[in-house]
C-alpha positions in Angstrom: 161.5 68.0 154.5 162.7 65.8 151.8 166.5 67.0 151.8 167.7 64.1 149.2 165.0 66.1 146.6 166.4 69.5 147.4 169.8 68.8 147.1 169.4 66.9 143.7 167.7 69.8 142.6 170.6 72.0 143.8 173.0 69.9 141.8 170.9 70.0 138.8 170.6 73.0 138.7 166.5 72.8 138.5 164.0 75.0 140.3 161.2 73.6 141.5 158.8 75.6 139.1 160.6 74.1 136.4 159.4 70.6 137.7 156.0 71.7 137.8 155.7 73.3 134.4 157.8 69.6 133.1 155.5 67.2 135.1 152.1 69.8 134.5 151.6 69.8 137.7 150.8 73.1 140.7 154.1 74.2 142.3 152.3 74.1 145.1 152.5 70.0 144.7 156.2 70.1 144.1 156.4 72.3 147.5 154.2 70.2 149.6 157.2 67.4 148.0 159.9 69.0 149.3 158.2 69.2 152.3 157.9 65.7 152.9 155.0 64.1 150.7 155.6 61.1 149.1 154.4 61.7 145.1 152.1 59.1 143.2 154.7 56.5 141.5 154.4 58.2 137.7 155.4 61.6 139.4 158.4 60.0 141.3 159.8 58.2 138.2 159.1 61.5 136.2 161.2 63.2 138.8 163.8 60.9 138.4 164.2 61.1 135.2 164.4 64.5 134.8 166.8 65.1 137.6 168.9 62.0 136.5 169.0 59.9 139.6 167.5 57.1 140.6 164.2 56.8 142.4 165.4 55.2 145.7 168.0 58.2 146.3 165.0 60.9 146.7 162.6 58.6 148.2 164.1 55.9 149.9 161.6 55.1 152.8 158.6 54.7 150.0 160.7 52.7 147.8 161.2 50.2 151.2 157.5 50.0 151.0 157.2 49.6 148.0 159.0 45.9 147.9 157.7 44.7 151.1 154.1 43.7 151.8 151.8 46.7 150.9 150.0 48.5 153.9 146.6 48.4 151.7 146.5 44.4 152.4 144.4 43.9 155.9 143.9 40.1 155.3 144.5 37.1 153.7 142.0 34.6 154.1 142.8 31.0 152.2 139.2 30.5 150.9 136.4 32.5 150.8 134.4 30.2 153.6 137.1 30.9 155.8 136.1 34.3 156.2 134.0 34.5 159.8 130.4 35.0 159.1 130.9 38.0 161.7 133.5 39.7 159.6 131.0 39.6 156.3 128.4 41.3 158.6 130.5 44.0 160.4 132.2 44.7 156.6 128.9 45.7 155.5 127.8 47.3 158.6 130.5 49.6 158.7 129.6 51.0 155.6 127.8 55.0 155.6 128.2 56.1 152.1 128.5 52.9 149.7 127.8 49.0 149.3 129.0 47.2 146.3 128.7 43.3 145.4 129.9 42.2 142.1 129.0 38.4 141.7 128.0 35.7 139.1 125.2 34.3 142.0 126.5 35.5 145.6 124.0 32.9 146.4 125.6 32.8 149.8 124.7 36.0 151.0 121.1 36.0 149.3 121.1 32.7 151.5 121.9 35.0 154.8 118.1 36.7 156.3 120.7 38.7 158.5 122.7 40.1 155.9 120.1 40.9 153.7 118.5 42.7 156.9 121.6 45.1 157.4 121.9 45.3 153.3 118.3 47.4 153.6 118.7 48.7 156.8 121.8 50.4 155.6 120.2 51.8 152.4 118.0 53.1 154.6 120.2 55.6 156.6 121.2 56.9 152.8 123.7 54.4 151.7 123.9 53.4 148.3 123.9 49.4 147.8 124.2 48.2 144.2 124.0 44.3 143.3 125.5 42.8 140.2 124.4 39.4 139.6 125.2 37.3 136.6 122.8 37.2 133.7 121.2 33.8 133.8 121.1 33.7 130.1 124.9 35.0 129.9 127.1 32.3 128.4 129.5 33.0 130.5 127.7 31.9 133.7 127.0 28.8 132.4 131.2 28.6 131.4 131.9 29.4 134.9 129.2 26.6 136.1 131.2 24.3 134.0 134.8 25.0 135.5 133.7 24.8 138.7 132.5 21.5 137.8 128.9 22.0 138.9 127.1 22.5 135.2 126.0 25.7 133.4 122.5 24.9 134.1 122.9 24.9 138.0 125.3 28.3 137.9 122.5 30.0 135.6 119.8 28.3 138.5 121.9 29.5 141.6 121.4 33.2 140.0 117.7 32.8 139.7 117.3 31.8 143.1 119.2 34.5 144.2 117.2 36.8 142.5 114.6 35.5 144.2 115.9 36.1 147.5 117.0 39.7 146.6 113.4 40.5 145.7 112.7 42.4 149.2 115.3 44.7 148.3 113.9 45.9 145.5 111.2 47.6 146.8 113.9 49.7 149.1 114.7 53.1 148.4 118.7 53.2 148.1 119.1 49.2 146.5 119.8 49.1 143.2 120.1 45.8 141.3 121.6 44.8 138.0 122.6 41.9 135.6 125.9 41.9 133.9 127.1 39.7 131.0 130.7 39.8 131.7 133.6 37.4 132.1 134.7 37.8 136.2 138.3 37.2 137.1 136.8 38.1 140.7 133.8 38.4 142.9 134.1 42.2 144.5 133.0 43.2 147.8 132.7 46.3 148.7 131.9 49.0 152.0 133.0 52.7 151.3 137.0 52.2 150.9 137.1 48.5 151.9 136.7 45.8 150.1 136.9 42.1 150.3 137.8 40.6 147.0 137.2 36.9 145.9 140.0 35.8 143.4 138.8 33.5 140.6 140.8 30.2 139.9 140.2 27.9 136.9 138.2 24.4 138.0 138.2 25.6 142.0 134.5 27.0 143.5 134.7 30.2 144.8 134.2 29.1 148.6 137.6 27.1 148.0 138.9 30.5 146.3 141.3 33.0 148.5 140.0 36.4 149.4 141.6 39.4 150.5 141.2 42.0 152.7 141.9 45.3 151.3 141.8 49.3 152.1 141.5 51.9 149.2 143.7 54.6 151.3 145.4 55.8 148.0 144.5 57.0 144.3 147.4 54.2 142.8 146.7 51.2 144.6 145.6 47.5 144.2 142.0 49.0 145.4 141.6 51.5 142.8 141.9 48.6 140.3 139.1 46.4 141.8 136.7 49.7 142.2 137.5 50.6 138.6 136.7 47.1 137.2 133.3 47.1 139.3 132.3 50.3 137.6 133.0 49.2 134.1 130.3 46.3 135.1 128.0 48.3 136.5 127.8 50.8 133.3 127.3 47.8 131.0 124.8 46.1 133.3 120.7 46.3 133.1 118.2 45.7 135.9 116.2 42.4 135.7 113.4 42.4 133.9 110.0 42.3 136.0 107.5 39.5 135.1 104.1 40.2 135.2 
């Protein structure tokens, strides 16, 4: 029972039904809040404004947690190369519904025959596998190569090499490969509700940049931001042209 919320309603002479009407939510949702469930941040703020109290007074535990390290962060690696090879394999092997890869080339994955086998095996069990690579003819791919100090032609060649190495997966049911022409601020790797996000930094090659390991545990989270970003890139991407 959230006694803080109950007493605030009494002092304000506002009924739970009034809160539900004001926030356009189901009255049962307000009842669950009174029972102890913590609302999403936007609802916490709206209720506090309605009752003319501080959000801290209504949900002190949630506020303390928000000010600390998010519980959705499982690990932080200082560099992508610092992520153990076993972690990558276990990460993708754990997927039961969805695998997503959003990169420019992701050549380190394409060169790992064991990982390619895992992707194929997961797809054969019904897991949806989506791979997004940068279009080698995109100016953004070239720009990233220049930023990393390897040159635009080299980055484009890395993408083409990755496409060649991923070729055996194209015939596997459940595997989809598309090319995107977007600016990537992060490389994203998904296994169901878990994410490995490789942050991009100007002048720093992706293997040297940090990786954050996230778990998507609630609707309003950092993981949601990256999942939504993946979907937006996917919608604008196209399948590679098959050469005769």
